[in-house]
N, C-alpha and C positions, 0 to 999 in steps of 0.2 A: 322747583322740581324735587329737591331733596325733602322738603317738608311734606309734599304729597306722598312720596314713597314711604317716609317714616310713618305717616298716618295709616297708610294701607297695611304696613307691617304690624301695626297695633290693632288691626281689625276694623278700621273705618273705611268704608267704600267711598272714596273721594278722589277727585282728579285735581290736576294742577291748577286749572282755571278756577275751580270752585274753592280751592285753598286760598288763592289770591283774593277772591271776592270776600271770603270770610275774614281774612286778615285786614282788608281795607275797611270792612264794616266795624271791626274792633279797634281801628286806629293803629294797627300793627304794621311795621315795615321792616325789611331786612337792613342790617347794618352795612355800611360801606367802608371800604378800606381807605386809609389815608396814604399820603405820599411817603416814600421810603426815606429814612434818615440813616446815614452811615454810622455804624458803631465800632468798626474796626479800621485801622490805618496801617497801610503796608509799611514795612521796614526796609528801606533801600539796601541796608547792609545784610539783611536776612538771606539765607540760602533757600531758594525757592524750588521745591520738587516739581517734577513734570506734571502736566495735566493728563492723568490716566483715564479720565472720564469722557472728555471731549463732548460734553452736553448729552451724553447717552445715559440718562437717569433711569436705567432699568436694571433688574437683577433677577436671576432665575431661582434664587433661594435666599432665605434669611442669612444675615451675616456675610454678605458678599460685598455690599457697598453701603457705607454710612456717610451721610452728608451732615455737616455741622455748621453752625453759624451762631452769631451773638446778636441780640437785640436789647433794647433798653426800656425801662418804665420810669416815668417821673413820679417821685413821691415828695411829700412835704419835707423830708429830711435829706433830699438829694436823689440822684439817679440810682436805680438798681439795674444791674446788667444781668441778663438771663441768657445762658448758653444752652442750646438744644443739640441732641444727637438723634438723628432720624434714620431708620433702616429703610432704604429705598424699596426693597422688595414689597413690603406691606404698608409703607408710609407710617409705620409705628414709631412714636417717640419713645426711644428706649431709655433715655436719661435726660435730665435737665439739671441746671444748677444756677442759683442766683447769688450775687455778691455785690459789694459796693465798688470794687476796683476792677480794672480791665487787664490785670496781669495774667500770666500763663496759667495760674491756678483756675481761672475762670473756665478754661477749656479742658484742663487736665482732669479736674474732679469729675465732670460728667462722663468723660471717657472711661475712667475707672468704674464708675457706677454702671455704665452701659455694658462693660465686659462682665461685671458681676451679674447683672440682670439677665443677660443672655445665657450665661452658664447656668444660673439658677433655674431658668425656664427650660433648659435642655436644648437650646439652640447653640450648639457648640461652635465657638470661633476657631476655625481651622487655620493654623499658622501658614502665612503666606497667601491666604485666599481672600482676606478682607482688605478693602480699600477705604481709607479715611480721606474724604474729599472736603475741602474748605476753600475759602477765599484766601487772599494773600495778606491778611491781617497779621500784625506783629505777634499776636498770641499764637498763631498757627505756624509761624516760622521760628519760634523760640527754640533754643537749644534743649530746654527741659522737655518740651513736647516731642521734639524730634527724637531724642534719646528714648523716650517712653514708647513711641511707635516702633522703633527698631527693636527694643527689648521684647515687645509683644509680637514681633514679626507681622506688623500691620503696614501695608504699603501706603505711604503718604502721597496725596494728590492735591494740587492747588490749581484752581482755574486761572485763566488769563486776567491780568490786571486791567481794570477799566471796562470789562465786559459785563453787561447787565445780565447775561444769561449763564455766567460761569458757574453759578451755584443756585440756579433758579428754583429747584425743587424745595430746598430748605428755606429759601427766602419767601416762597409762597406760603409755606407752613408758618413762618414768622408773621406774615401778614394776617393769616387766619387767627393766630394767637392774639395779636393786637386788636383785631376786629371783634372776635367772638368772646374774648376773655377780658381784656383790659378796658375796652371802651364800652362795656355793657355792665349791668348790675346783676347779671345772672350768677356769677361766681364770687362777687364781692360787692357789697352795697356801700356806697359812700366813697370818699376820696381815699387814696393810698397814702397813709401817713408814714408808714415805715416799710422796710424791706419784708418784714414778717407778713404784712398784708399782701404783698406781691406773691410771696411763697404760698400763702393759703389759697389765693385765687388760682395760681398756676397749677397747684396740685389737683384741684378740682377739675380744671379744664383739661389737663393731660389725661386724667382718668376717663373723662367723658369722651375726649377725642379718640382715644385708643379703643374703648369698649362700645361706644354708642354712635359716634358720628359716622354717617354714611358718606363714602367717598365715591364719586362717579368714576374715578380712575381704577377703582377696585370692584367695579360691577355692583355698586350700591351695597357694599359691605363695609363693616368697620375693620380697622387693621387687625384686631384680634380674630374676628370671624374669618378674615382672608387667610391668616396664617393657619387657623384650624382646618379650613377647607383644603389648603395646600397639603397638609400632612394626611388628611383623610384620603386624598387622591393617591397618596403614596402608600396607603394602608398601614400607617404606623404613627406612633406618637413621638413628639420630641423626646430625645434621650437625655435624661438628667446627667449632669456632670458627675 
């Protein structure tokens, strides 16, 4: 469905079934997701914030609810762990970070980047209005991240342990990342030898995901288009910091 919509937006008069027939005649098929592998482990001694989301992954404006999670990529030189920050309002990936270890820096660095990115774009983060929702991994219950969220006046939220749907939106985005980026040759040809290969592919995929990928949940718009349309209905532009 997405493929036929994208073709029509580019000026081709084509339907979903015809798109399918053409793909089959060319030997093309869509990629499939694999089973989930857990990359975070809960810390029994960690202080766990309340679940402020309760599976309600909706927001009326940017910078109201960010969902975060960690995934991994196997390389010849070991695993690379990649953390994402996604704005629920537009499904936009506002920051990501890759590193070799799973310490608190893995999730604190992209949070700093996300705050800078949103301020730079004019989507001001209002103190006390933003919720930071994650699973119960030890990175997200660490003292360093907890202190950082308090300093920025961001409300911490953690889903229930052992619940497959506690952070479903960002886990779905992670699945798309592994399917559309890591397991294809579109953004990186050949094996991933080092973390630099992962960073190169991820940068290309995130740019495409935010600016070009059509999302059915956004009315077949890209995240950037959806945000622009939101501000157009308000008859104003995002206000730079």
